[in-house]
C-alpha positions in Angstrom: 0.2 24.6 -9.3 -1.5 23.0 -12.3 0.8 20.5 -14.0 4.0 22.4 -13.3 6.6 20.6 -11.3 7.1 22.2 -7.9 10.7 21.1 -7.6 14.0 22.2 -9.0 14.7 18.5 -9.7 13.8 17.5 -13.3 11.2 14.8 -13.6 13.7 12.1 -14.7 16.4 12.9 -12.2 16.7 10.8 -9.1 18.1 11.6 -5.7 21.8 10.9 -5.0 22.7 7.6 -3.5 21.7 7.4 0.1 24.1 6.2 2.8 23.5 2.6 3.8 21.5 2.4 7.0 20.2 6.0 6.7 17.0 6.2 8.7 14.3 8.9 8.6 14.3 11.1 11.6 10.9 11.4 13.4 9.1 14.1 11.4 6.0 16.1 11.4 3.8 17.7 8.7 0.1 17.7 7.9 -0.2 13.9 7.4 1.7 12.7 10.5 0.1 15.5 12.6 -3.4 14.4 11.6 -3.0 10.7 12.2 -1.2 11.1 15.5 -3.7 13.5 16.9 -1.5 16.7 16.8 -3.7 18.4 14.3 -2.3 19.9 11.1 -2.6 23.2 9.3 -5.0 21.6 6.8 -6.6 18.3 6.1 -3.8 16.2 4.6 -4.2 14.7 1.1 -2.6 11.8 -0.7 -4.0 9.4 -3.3 -3.7 5.6 -3.6 -1.9 4.9 -7.0 -0.9 8.6 -7.2 2.4 7.3 -8.7 1.8 5.4 -11.9 0.1 5.2 -15.2 -1.8 8.5 -14.9 1.4 10.5 -15.1 3.2 11.0 -18.5 6.6 11.2 -16.7 5.9 7.8 -15.2 5.1 6.3 -18.6 8.2 7.8 -20.1 10.4 6.5 -17.3 8.9 3.0 -17.3 9.2 2.5 -21.0 10.8 -0.9 -21.8 10.8 -2.2 -18.2 8.5 -4.7 -16.5 6.7 -3.8 -13.3 8.8 -6.2 -11.3 12.0 -4.9 -12.8 11.0 -1.4 -11.9 10.2 -2.3 -8.3 13.7 -3.8 -7.9 15.5 -0.8 -9.4 16.1 1.5 -6.4 16.7 4.7 -8.5 13.6 4.2 -10.6 11.5 3.3 -7.6 12.7 6.5 -5.9 11.9 8.7 -8.9 8.4 7.2 -9.4 7.7 7.7 -5.7 8.6 11.4 -5.9 6.9 12.2 -9.1 3.4 12.8 -7.7 4.8 14.8 -4.8 6.4 17.3 -7.2 3.4 17.4 -9.6 0.5 17.5 -7.1 1.8 18.8 -3.9 0.4 15.9 -1.8 1.1 15.7 1.9 2.4 12.1 1.7 4.3 9.9 -0.7 3.4 6.2 -1.0 6.4 4.0 -1.6 6.2 2.7 -5.2 5.9 -1.1 -5.2 3.3 -3.8 -5.7 1.7 -6.2 -3.2 3.2 -9.2 -4.9 6.8 -7.9 -4.7 7.6 -9.8 -1.4 6.4 -13.0 -3.1 8.7 -12.3 -6.1 11.6 -11.4 -3.7 11.2 -14.7 -1.9 11.4 -16.7 -5.1 7.8 -17.4 -6.0 7.3 -17.7 -9.8 4.9 -14.8 -10.2 4.5 -12.2 -13.0 2.6 -9.0 -13.3 0.9 -9.3 -16.7 -0.1 -5.9 -18.3 -3.9 -5.7 -18.5 -4.3 -8.8 -16.3 -2.4 -8.4 -13.0 -0.4 -10.9 -11.0 -0.3 -14.4 -12.4 1.2 -17.3 -10.5 2.9 -20.2 -12.3 2.0 -22.8 -9.8 -1.1 -22.0 -7.7 -1.3 -23.2 -4.1 -4.0 -25.8 -3.6 -2.7 -28.3 -1.0 -0.7 -28.8 2.2 2.4 -29.7 0.2 2.1 -26.5 -1.8 2.0 -24.4 1.4 5.0 -26.2 2.8 6.9 -25.5 -0.4 6.2 -21.7 -0.2 9.6 -20.1 0.3 10.3 -17.8 3.2 11.4 -14.2 2.8 14.6 -12.9 4.4 15.7 -9.3 4.9 18.7 -9.7 2.6 16.3 -10.4 -0.3 14.9 -7.0 0.2 18.1 -4.9 0.1 17.1 -3.2 -3.2 13.7 -2.3 -1.6 15.4 -0.9 1.5 17.9 1.1 -0.7 15.0 2.6 -2.6 13.4 3.7 0.7 16.6 5.3 1.8 16.9 7.2 -1.5 13.3 8.6 -1.1 14.0 9.5 2.5 17.1 11.4 1.4 15.2 13.4 -1.3 11.8 14.0 0.4 10.9 17.2 2.1 10.6 16.4 5.8 7.1 17.9 5.8 6.0 15.2 3.4 5.5 11.8 5.0 6.6 8.6 3.4 4.1 5.7 3.6 5.3 2.1 3.2 2.8 -0.6 2.3 2.2 -4.3 1.8 -0.6 -6.5 0.7 -2.5 -8.3 3.6 -2.3 -12.1 3.9 -5.8 -12.7 2.6 -5.3 -10.7 -0.6 -1.9 -12.4 -1.2 -3.4 -15.8 -0.6 -6.2 -15.1 -3.1 -3.7 -14.6 -5.9 -1.7 -17.6 -4.9 -4.7 -19.9 -4.6 -6.6 -18.6 -7.7 -3.4 -18.3 -9.8 -4.3 -14.7 -10.6 -7.1 -12.1 -10.3 -10.5 -13.6 -9.6 -14.0 -12.2 -9.7 -15.6 -14.7 -7.3 -12.6 -16.2 -5.3 -14.2 -19.6 -5.5 -11.0 -21.6 -5.1 -10.0 -19.4 -2.2 -13.3 -19.7 -0.3 -13.4 -23.4 -1.0 -9.9 -23.9 0.6 -10.9 -21.7 3.5 -13.9 -23.8 4.4 -12.8 -27.3 3.2 -9.3 -27.2 4.6 -9.1 -24.6 7.3 -5.9 -26.2 8.6 -4.2 -25.6 5.2 -5.7 -22.2 4.9 -4.4 -21.0 8.3 -1.0 -22.5 7.6 -0.9 -20.5 4.3 -2.0 -17.3 6.0 0.5 -17.8 8.8 3.3 -18.0 6.3 2.1 -15.0 4.4 1.8 -13.0 7.6 5.4 -13.8 8.3 6.4 -12.7 4.8 4.3 -9.5 5.0 5.9 -8.6 8.3 9.4 -9.0 7.0 8.5 -6.7 4.0 7.0 -4.0 6.2 9.9 -4.2 8.7 12.4 -3.7 5.9 10.6 -0.5 4.8 10.3 0.8 8.4 13.9 0.1 9.3 14.9 2.0 6.1 12.9 5.0 7.2 9.3 5.1 6.2 7.1 7.2 8.5 3.9 5.1 8.4 2.6 2.0 6.7 -0.6 0.9 5.0 -1.9 -2.7 4.8 -4.0 -3.3 1.7 -6.6 -6.1 1.9 -7.8 -5.3 -1.6 -10.2 -8.3 -1.9 -11.4 -8.6 1.7 -14.7 -7.1 0.6 -15.6 -10.5 -1.0 -15.9 -12.0 2.5 -18.7 -12.2 5.1 -18.0 -10.5 8.4 -18.1 -14.0 10.0 -15.5 -15.4 7.7 -13.3 -12.3 8.0 -13.3 -12.4 11.8 -12.5 -16.1 12.1 -10.2 -16.8 9.1 -8.6 -13.5 8.2 -8.5 -11.0 11.0 -6.1 -13.0 13.3 -3.5 -13.1 10.6 -3.7 -9.4 9.7 -3.7 -8.5 13.4 -0.5 -10.5 13.9 1.2 -8.4 11.1 0.0 -5.1 12.4 0.8 -6.0 16.0 4.5 -6.9 15.3 6.8 -4.8 17.5 8.5 -3.1 14.5 5.4 -2.6 12.5 3.5 -1.1 15.4 6.3 1.4 16.0 4.8 3.6 13.2 1.2 4.7 12.5 -0.7 2.0 10.6 -3.6 2.2 8.1 -5.8 -0.7 7.0 -7.7 -0.5 3.7 -9.9 -2.7 1.5 -12.4 -2.3 -1.2 -16.1 -3.0 -0.6 -15.4 -3.4 3.1 -18.1 -1.2 4.6 -19.5 -4.2 6.6 -16.0 -5.1 7.8 -14.8 -1.7 9.0 -15.3 -2.4 12.7 -13.4 -5.6 12.5 -10.6 -4.1 10.4 -10.3 -1.4 13.0 -9.8 -4.0 15.6 -6.7 -5.4 13.7 -4.5 -2.8 15.5 -4.5 0.3 13.4 -4.6 4.1 13.7 -6.4 4.8 10.4 -9.1 2.9 8.6 -9.5 3.4 4.9 -13.1 3.9 3.6 -14.1 3.4 0.0 -16.6 5.6 -1.8 -19.6 3.5 -1.0 -19.9 4.5 2.6 -20.3 8.1 4.0 -17.5 9.0 6.4 -20.0 9.9 9.2 -21.4 6.4 8.9 -17.9 4.9 8.9 -17.2 6.7 12.2 -19.9 4.7 13.9 -18.7 1.4 12.5 -15.0 2.0 13.3 -15.2 4.2 16.4 -12.1 6.2 17.6 -10.1 5.8 14.4 -8.8 8.4 11.9 -10.7 7.9 8.7 -9.1 8.0 5.2 -11.1 8.6 2.0 -13.2 8.6 0.2 -13.8 10.3 -3.2 -14.9 8.0 -5.9 -12.0 7.8 -8.4 -14.4 8.2 -11.3 -15.3 11.7 -10.1 -11.9 12.9 -11.2 -13.3 12.6 -14.8 -16.2 14.9 -14.0 -16.5 18.7 -14.7 -15.0 20.9 -12.0 -18.4 22.0 -10.5 -19.6 18.5 -9.6 -16.1 17.5 -8.6 -15.8 20.4 -6.3 -19.2 19.7 -4.8 -18.2 16.1 -4.1 -15.0 17.3 -2.3 -17.0 19.7 -0.2 -19.5 16.9 0.6 -16.8 14.6 1.8 -15.2 17.3 3.9 -18.6 18.0 5.5 -19.0 14.3 6.2 -15.6 14.2 7.8 -16.6 17.1 10.1 -19.6 15.2 11.2 -17.5 12.1 11.6 -15.3 14.0 14.0 -18.3 15.0 16.0 -19.2 11.3 16.2 -15.8 10.4 17.6 -13.5 10.0 14.6 -10.0 11.1 15.6 -9.2 12.8 12.3 -9.5 12.7 8.5 -7.0 12.1 5.7 -8.5 13.0 2.3 -8.0 10.3 -0.3 -9.8 8.4 -3.0 -12.0 5.5 -2.2 -9.6 3.4 -4.2 -6.7 4.2 -6.6 -6.2 6.8 -9.3 -7.5 5.3 -12.6 -4.9 5.0 -15.4 -6.6 7.6 -17.8 -7.2 10.2 -15.1 -6.2 13.8 -16.0 -3.3 14.7 -13.7 -4.7 18.2 -13.6 -7.8 17.0 -11.8 -5.7 15.3 -9.1 -3.7 18.5 -8.5 -7.0 20.5 -8.5 -8.4 18.4 -5.7 -5.2 18.7 -3.6 -5.3 22.5 -3.9 -9.1 22.6 -3.2 -8.8 20.5 0.0 -5.9 22.6 1.2 -7.8 25.8 0.5 -11.1 24.7 2.1 -9.5 23.2 5.3 -6.6 25.7 6.0 -6.5 26.5 9.6 
């Protein structure tokens, strides 16, 4: 495939407007078959951040728009979601959005600053700040739902569509710190100094996250992934007592639990067992932990991962060796009780990654695991 688009649809052309209320019919395909236990024709592959800055067609399309503007433009969102499917031949599309979009939709004054990340105008530090946090209603997500319907209408039924949201802890860390943080000192201080305020904040964010995921599911996504990007900064004790109950409430919602669910965080090797207890089918594993070891920490789960994103910059021989090693570890993980394996990175595609390397990995995994 190389870098050639594998679709007759030009890179900048979006799907026709979908009918309001269109829902995706229950589908199959390598990704859904693997995570539901049916077993697919090969190990499914998709990549976190597969849609985005590593693709020249994305940079061209996004020129002159902010990230938040792009996420509330249904046709642009649809096109960006489809771009890596055409280019790489992945087995699943991840809905193009950002973890802070539900906050922005609810009316929180938040911006995604290039080179920095989400920045909050008025950080949350007190009980009054939590009380003032606006609620999210489904009507505020109509453009998001419209974008999902557009993708559903354009996507090959064999390619799954994954919706996603940020977990309550990670959203809280941005709101409390005011932006990205290396040490999460204000967040941890609030957790321990005012656990009542902390739990009230996470309860509101769990509600908001649930509304965001419901909107995507009702519009037709096949599965969802909950990102707890910063949970790896926590001890297992703090995660279990102050974070897990809120994530479990999101993942246990009747609508959310109607589709397969994945839970992922960075640096969460010590938390994998607890994350698996949150009510998920798939546990994401970053590159620091071998998959066969992950199988013993999160027993009975499908494992997702876990190539180091930096390996996509390596020469083909060492890259191929790493892919083979991960597939071997996945085989051992199955022997240890893992229910399946979804090949992915241990985090997201880095911005300067050669798209050809991404396509090469997809083709190699399909070749090596074809059944």
